[in-house]
Backbone as JSON, one array per atom type, in Angstrom:
{
  "sequence": "MSAQALNVKLLGESVCFGCGPANTQGLNIKVHYDPDNSENVIGHFTPDPKLIGFPGITHGGVIFTALDCMACWAGMLLTTGAKSLWLTRSAQVTYHRPARESEPVFLSAYIPELDESSRIQVVHSAAKNESGDLLVNGRYKMIALSPKKFMSVLGIEKLPEDWASWVDS",
  "N": [[92.99, 38.8, 30.04], [95.35, 36.67, 30.75], [97.42, 35.13, 29.74], [100.63, 35.21, 28.12], [101.09, 37.63, 25.61], [100.89, 36.8, 22.16], [102.45, 38.11, 20.22], [104.47, 39.13, 21.78], [105.61, 36.82, 22.78], [106.39, 35.45, 20.4], [107.69, 37.29, 18.69], [109.39, 39.02, 20.2], [111.38, 40.96, 20.01], [110.59, 42.67, 18.08], [110.25, 45.76, 16.37], [108.06, 46.96, 15.3], [105.81, 49.62, 14.73], [103.1, 49.35, 15.39], [102.63, 46.75, 16.69], [104.98, 45.98, 17.87], [106.78, 44.78, 20.55], [109.24, 45.8, 21.36], [109.29, 48.43, 20.66], [109.21, 51.3, 22.16], [107.91, 53.66, 21.65], [105.72, 52.98, 20.22], [102.4, 51.56, 19.52], [102.07, 49.29, 21.01], [100.37, 47.01, 20.82], [98.73, 44.17, 22.07], [98.57, 40.87, 21.15], [96.43, 38.07, 20.88], [95.17, 34.68, 20.69], [91.72, 34.28, 20.13], [89.87, 33.33, 22.85], [87.27, 32.49, 22.69], [86.72, 31.9, 20.08], [88.3, 30.08, 17.81], [88.97, 30.82, 15.27], [89.64, 33.44, 15.18], [91.83, 36.21, 15.84], [92.66, 38.33, 18.52], [93.17, 41.56, 19.96], [94.49, 44.34, 21.85], [94.91, 47.77, 22.79], [95.89, 50.84, 24.33], [95.51, 53.99, 23.25], [97.99, 56.51, 23.21], [97.85, 59.85, 24.53], [99.2, 61.63, 22.84], [98.61, 60.83, 20.3], [96.46, 61.99, 19.02], [94.04, 63.3, 16.68], [91.87, 65.24, 16.16], [91.08, 67.31, 18.97], [90.87, 65.28, 21.82], [90.23, 63.0, 20.4], [91.37, 59.98, 19.07], [93.66, 59.71, 16.42], [92.55, 58.72, 13.21], [94.28, 57.31, 11.55], [95.88, 55.94, 13.29], [94.21, 53.94, 14.28], [93.76, 52.6, 11.87], [96.36, 51.65, 11.4], [96.6, 49.89, 13.59], [94.64, 47.97, 12.93], [95.75, 47.02, 10.57], [98.06, 45.74, 11.54], [96.78, 43.69, 12.97], [95.59, 42.3, 10.87], [97.85, 41.26, 9.6], [98.79, 39.57, 11.65], [96.64, 37.8, 11.76], [96.95, 36.43, 9.34], [99.48, 35.26, 9.82], [98.99, 33.62, 12.05], [96.6, 32.17, 11.72], [96.66, 30.57, 9.52], [97.76, 27.52, 7.97], [100.47, 25.21, 7.26], [103.55, 26.0, 5.52], [105.41, 28.5, 7.18], [104.84, 31.87, 6.59], [105.63, 35.26, 5.69], [103.76, 38.14, 6.05], [102.31, 40.71, 4.09], [100.58, 43.79, 3.56], [98.48, 44.15, 0.86], [96.33, 45.63, -0.11], [93.82, 47.8, 1.29], [90.69, 48.52, 2.84], [88.8, 50.6, 4.78], [86.14, 51.39, 7.05], [84.99, 54.02, 8.89], [83.18, 54.29, 11.81], [82.6, 55.47, 14.31], [84.27, 57.78, 16.52], [87.41, 56.99, 18.11], [88.12, 57.47, 21.41], [90.45, 59.6, 23.03], [93.0, 58.1, 24.93], [91.41, 55.95, 25.74], [90.81, 52.44, 26.0], [91.2, 50.33, 23.12], [89.75, 47.7, 21.43], [90.56, 44.98, 19.45], [89.98, 42.87, 16.6], [90.44, 40.15, 14.3], [89.91, 38.13, 11.42], [89.87, 35.48, 8.98], [87.63, 35.26, 6.56], [87.09, 33.46, 4.43], [89.06, 31.18, 4.18], [91.59, 30.13, 2.07], [93.82, 27.91, 1.65], [95.38, 27.3, -0.53], [96.0, 29.6, -1.79], [98.14, 32.47, -2.04], [97.16, 34.91, -1.41], [95.03, 36.37, 0.9], [91.91, 37.45, 2.18], [91.31, 39.5, 4.87], [89.21, 40.25, 7.53], [88.72, 42.85, 9.8], [88.26, 44.52, 12.97], [87.68, 47.3, 15.14], [86.8, 48.11, 18.39], [85.23, 49.93, 21.08], [85.41, 50.08, 24.72], [82.79, 49.65, 25.5], [81.87, 48.02, 23.56], [81.05, 49.13, 21.21], [81.18, 49.5, 17.7], [83.94, 50.9, 16.2], [85.66, 51.07, 13.95], [85.77, 49.21, 10.95], [87.46, 46.89, 8.85], [88.66, 45.71, 5.66], [91.13, 43.84, 4.6], [93.44, 43.04, 2.13], [95.72, 40.63, 2.08], [99.04, 39.41, 1.5], [100.9, 36.47, 1.38], [104.29, 35.81, 1.78], [107.27, 34.05, 0.97], [110.17, 33.81, 3.1], [112.47, 34.53, 1.58], [111.38, 35.91, -0.66], [110.04, 37.96, 0.7], [112.22, 39.35, 1.85], [113.4, 40.23, -0.52], [111.4, 41.92, -1.61], [111.34, 43.91, 0.37], [113.89, 44.8, 0.15], [116.03, 43.96, 1.73], [118.77, 42.15, 3.21], [118.79, 40.32, 5.22], [116.76, 38.78, 7.68], [115.48, 40.09, 10.78], [116.67, 38.6, 13.81], [114.7, 37.39, 15.56], [112.5, 37.2, 13.85], [113.5, 35.49, 11.86], [113.88, 33.2, 13.42], [111.23, 32.63, 14.11], [110.08, 32.0, 11.6], [111.57, 29.75, 10.97], [110.82, 27.95, 12.9]],
  "CA": [[93.86, 37.9, 29.34], [96.55, 36.51, 31.57], [98.5, 34.49, 28.98], [101.55, 36.13, 27.45], [100.68, 38.0, 24.26], [101.6, 36.03, 21.14], [103.49, 38.91, 19.57], [105.58, 39.24, 22.73], [106.23, 35.49, 22.84], [106.96, 35.02, 19.12], [108.54, 38.32, 18.07], [109.62, 39.93, 21.31], [112.32, 42.04, 19.68], [110.04, 43.44, 16.96], [110.13, 47.2, 16.57], [106.9, 47.45, 14.56], [105.13, 50.71, 15.43], [101.81, 48.9, 15.91], [102.6, 45.59, 17.58], [106.32, 45.61, 18.31], [107.04, 44.94, 21.98], [110.49, 46.52, 21.6], [109.16, 49.83, 20.25], [108.65, 52.02, 23.31], [107.1, 54.78, 21.16], [104.63, 52.44, 19.41], [101.08, 51.3, 20.1], [102.18, 48.15, 21.92], [99.21, 46.12, 20.74], [98.92, 42.81, 22.58], [97.83, 39.97, 20.27], [96.1, 36.78, 21.48], [94.1, 33.91, 20.08], [90.43, 34.54, 20.77], [89.51, 32.13, 23.6], [85.89, 32.11, 22.37], [86.59, 31.57, 18.67], [89.64, 29.72, 17.34], [89.19, 31.38, 13.94], [89.9, 34.87, 15.35], [92.85, 36.74, 16.73], [92.19, 39.55, 19.16], [94.23, 42.39, 20.52], [94.05, 45.57, 22.49], [95.91, 48.78, 23.12], [95.34, 52.11, 24.79], [96.25, 55.03, 22.53], [98.62, 57.58, 23.96], [97.25, 61.15, 24.23], [99.89, 62.34, 21.75], [98.18, 60.27, 19.03], [95.16, 62.53, 18.66], [93.87, 64.1, 15.47], [91.05, 66.32, 16.72], [91.2, 67.23, 20.43], [90.12, 64.23, 22.51], [89.93, 61.9, 19.49], [92.54, 59.3, 18.52], [93.77, 59.87, 14.97], [92.05, 57.56, 12.47], [95.41, 56.55, 11.01], [96.37, 55.06, 14.36], [93.33, 52.77, 14.27], [94.08, 51.91, 10.63], [97.62, 50.94, 11.65], [96.32, 48.77, 14.5], [93.93, 46.93, 12.18], [96.72, 46.46, 9.64], [98.85, 44.76, 12.31], [95.94, 42.54, 13.28], [95.43, 41.54, 9.63], [99.09, 40.49, 9.43], [98.81, 38.49, 12.64], [95.65, 36.78, 11.36], [97.61, 35.6, 8.33], [100.58, 34.49, 10.42], [98.56, 32.68, 13.09], [95.39, 31.41, 11.42], [96.86, 29.72, 8.36], [98.61, 26.37, 8.26], [101.5, 24.99, 6.25], [104.82, 26.7, 5.69], [105.27, 29.84, 7.74], [105.07, 32.94, 5.63], [105.61, 36.62, 6.2], [102.58, 38.74, 5.43], [102.31, 42.13, 3.78], [99.31, 44.33, 3.1], [98.42, 44.48, -0.57], [95.38, 46.74, -0.19], [92.96, 47.87, 2.47], [89.52, 49.39, 2.8], [88.23, 50.7, 6.12], [84.98, 52.26, 7.27], [84.99, 54.61, 10.23], [81.8, 54.4, 12.31], [82.59, 56.47, 15.39], [85.64, 58.07, 16.93], [88.07, 56.37, 19.27], [88.42, 58.55, 22.35], [91.81, 59.69, 23.55], [93.39, 57.35, 26.13], [90.48, 54.87, 26.08], [91.24, 51.18, 25.37], [90.63, 49.91, 21.85], [89.77, 46.24, 21.34], [90.74, 44.64, 18.05], [89.8, 41.47, 16.21], [90.67, 39.88, 12.88], [89.68, 36.75, 11.0], [89.89, 35.23, 7.54], [86.29, 34.71, 6.36], [87.09, 32.34, 3.49], [90.45, 30.75, 4.09], [91.97, 29.3, 0.94], [95.23, 27.59, 1.91], [96.13, 27.17, -1.78], [96.27, 30.94, -2.31], [99.03, 33.34, -1.26], [96.42, 36.12, -1.05], [93.89, 36.13, 1.78], [91.17, 38.63, 2.63], [91.16, 39.49, 6.33], [88.29, 41.24, 8.08], [89.17, 43.3, 11.12], [87.37, 45.49, 13.61], [88.1, 47.97, 16.37], [85.65, 48.48, 19.22], [85.56, 50.56, 22.36], [85.17, 49.24, 25.89], [81.36, 49.34, 25.55], [81.56, 47.1, 22.46], [80.6, 49.87, 20.03], [82.08, 49.4, 16.56], [84.61, 52.15, 15.84], [86.17, 50.95, 12.58], [85.96, 47.85, 10.45], [88.31, 46.91, 7.67], [88.84, 44.55, 4.79], [92.53, 43.91, 4.18], [93.92, 41.99, 1.24], [97.07, 40.33, 2.56], [99.77, 38.47, 0.66], [101.9, 35.66, 2.08], [105.54, 35.7, 1.03], [108.36, 33.27, 1.55], [111.18, 34.72, 3.65], [113.34, 35.04, 0.51], [110.62, 36.91, -1.42], [109.81, 39.06, 1.63], [113.45, 40.15, 1.91], [113.57, 40.86, -1.83], [110.43, 43.02, -1.7], [111.76, 44.97, 1.28], [115.25, 45.24, -0.17], [116.93, 43.66, 2.84], [119.55, 40.93, 3.0], [118.68, 39.42, 6.36], [115.64, 39.02, 8.59], [115.86, 40.2, 12.19], [116.86, 37.27, 14.4], [113.46, 36.78, 16.06], [111.67, 36.86, 12.7], [114.09, 34.3, 11.25], [113.59, 32.08, 14.32], [109.81, 32.3, 14.01], [109.85, 31.35, 10.31], [112.23, 28.45, 10.98], [110.32, 27.06, 13.98]],
  "C": [[95.17, 37.79, 30.11], [97.71, 35.88, 30.81], [99.36, 35.55, 28.3], [101.05, 36.4, 26.03], [101.53, 37.25, 23.24], [102.7, 36.83, 20.47], [104.69, 39.1, 20.48], [106.35, 37.92, 22.77], [106.99, 35.16, 21.55], [107.95, 36.01, 18.52], [108.84, 39.41, 19.09], [110.56, 41.07, 21.04], [111.81, 42.91, 18.54], [109.9, 44.91, 17.33], [108.98, 47.8, 15.75], [106.19, 48.53, 15.37], [103.82, 50.23, 16.07], [101.92, 47.83, 16.98], [103.96, 45.2, 18.14], [106.55, 45.85, 19.79], [108.28, 45.78, 22.28], [110.43, 47.99, 21.18], [108.45, 50.6, 21.37], [107.79, 53.21, 22.89], [105.87, 54.3, 20.38], [103.35, 52.22, 20.18], [101.11, 50.19, 21.13], [100.91, 47.31, 21.99], [99.61, 44.77, 21.31], [98.0, 41.89, 21.79], [97.66, 38.61, 20.95], [95.19, 36.0, 20.53], [92.83, 34.25, 20.83], [90.01, 33.27, 21.52], [88.09, 31.63, 23.28], [85.7, 31.69, 20.92], [87.98, 31.33, 18.08], [89.96, 30.26, 15.95], [89.46, 32.89, 13.98], [91.19, 35.09, 16.12], [92.3, 38.04, 17.29], [93.38, 40.31, 19.73], [93.64, 43.6, 21.2], [95.24, 46.5, 22.68], [95.17, 50.0, 23.64], [96.15, 53.22, 24.13], [96.77, 56.13, 23.45], [97.97, 58.92, 23.59], [97.94, 61.91, 23.09], [99.46, 61.86, 20.37], [96.8, 60.78, 18.6], [95.21, 63.21, 17.3], [93.14, 65.36, 15.89], [91.15, 66.21, 18.24], [90.27, 66.17, 21.04], [89.84, 62.99, 21.68], [91.24, 61.3, 18.96], [92.52, 59.42, 17.0], [93.33, 58.58, 14.27], [93.16, 56.7, 11.89], [96.01, 55.6, 12.02], [95.53, 53.78, 14.39], [93.57, 51.95, 13.01], [95.34, 51.06, 10.81], [97.39, 49.72, 12.54], [95.62, 47.64, 13.77], [94.84, 46.27, 11.15], [97.59, 45.42, 10.35], [98.03, 43.5, 12.59], [95.73, 41.67, 12.03], [96.68, 40.7, 9.35], [99.14, 39.32, 10.4], [97.78, 37.42, 12.31], [96.27, 35.86, 10.32], [98.68, 34.71, 8.93], [100.09, 33.38, 11.34], [97.41, 31.77, 12.69], [95.5, 30.55, 10.17], [97.81, 28.58, 8.75], [99.68, 26.24, 7.17], [102.75, 25.77, 6.56], [104.58, 28.1, 6.24], [105.68, 30.88, 6.71], [105.12, 34.27, 6.36], [104.57, 37.38, 5.38], [102.74, 40.24, 5.24], [100.91, 42.55, 3.32], [99.41, 44.69, 1.62], [97.48, 45.66, -0.8], [94.48, 46.69, 1.04], [91.81, 48.84, 2.21], [88.95, 49.42, 4.21], [87.04, 51.64, 6.12], [85.02, 52.72, 8.71], [83.54, 54.84, 10.66], [81.65, 55.43, 13.41], [84.01, 56.66, 15.87], [86.11, 57.22, 18.11], [88.5, 57.53, 20.16], [89.85, 58.45, 22.85], [91.95, 58.9, 24.85], [92.41, 56.28, 26.57], [90.89, 53.6, 25.34], [90.48, 50.91, 24.06], [90.83, 48.4, 21.75], [89.66, 45.84, 19.87], [90.44, 43.17, 17.8], [90.06, 41.35, 14.71], [90.44, 38.41, 12.6], [89.71, 36.68, 9.48], [88.57, 34.55, 7.2], [86.23, 33.5, 5.44], [88.52, 31.9, 3.24], [90.64, 29.8, 2.91], [93.46, 29.03, 1.05], [96.05, 27.47, 0.63], [96.51, 28.53, -2.37], [97.23, 31.71, -1.42], [98.3, 34.6, -0.79], [95.2, 35.73, -0.23], [93.23, 37.47, 2.09], [90.97, 38.47, 4.13], [90.18, 40.6, 6.71], [88.75, 41.59, 9.49], [88.21, 44.34, 11.66], [88.04, 46.07, 14.85], [86.84, 48.41, 17.1], [86.13, 49.19, 20.47], [85.19, 49.63, 23.5], [83.71, 48.84, 26.04], [80.95, 48.36, 24.46], [81.04, 47.79, 21.22], [81.64, 49.76, 18.93], [82.63, 50.78, 16.22], [84.99, 52.14, 14.36], [86.14, 49.48, 12.19], [86.73, 47.94, 9.14], [88.31, 45.6, 6.92], [90.24, 44.71, 4.19], [92.84, 42.74, 3.25], [95.4, 41.8, 1.57], [97.73, 39.3, 1.64], [100.85, 37.79, 1.5], [103.13, 35.51, 1.2], [106.5, 34.78, 1.75], [109.36, 34.26, 2.14], [112.07, 35.33, 2.56], [112.64, 36.14, -0.29], [110.37, 38.16, -0.57], [111.04, 39.97, 1.69], [113.7, 40.88, 0.59], [112.65, 42.07, -1.98], [110.86, 44.19, -0.84], [113.15, 45.51, 0.99], [116.22, 45.05, 0.98], [117.64, 42.34, 2.57], [119.35, 39.9, 4.09], [117.46, 39.8, 7.18], [116.18, 39.29, 9.99], [115.84, 38.81, 12.82], [115.56, 36.63, 14.87], [112.52, 36.42, 14.92], [112.2, 35.59, 12.03], [113.8, 33.07, 12.1], [112.13, 31.66, 14.21], [109.53, 31.54, 12.72], [110.43, 29.95, 10.3], [111.66, 27.48, 12.0], [109.24, 26.12, 13.5]]
}
């Protein structure tokens, strides 16, 4: 993938642990549109060795976090209409096999039954290894919020500048 990652282009100052380009201690997931399927977003990251649970195995919570980020990006990028900010309402994941320490993890997310009239969308996500083996799949219930409601829920008075610019664009 040679094109600039969407999260870098759109929210380059984000400090999100999962996908924030400005968080040097985070996962640094790179998010792209899937070139083979316009209804998917894809991403990848290589977990740092310090993110292990059992020796040699990436902690399952790290993969959960990565899939959560992908679910948010699916909502932000795959829906139309007014730009919203997305939060996780609930999540269910199934772990199939371990992610190995320091090996790339490939992520995908899509909205199986998009209903533009609803603020709540179900997003399916998956993490695979380099061989294409399914590591984890998830079903995330995401909620779209207006910037005003988002700030109220988070208890903040102002969005970070890049987030405000993205919502206003």
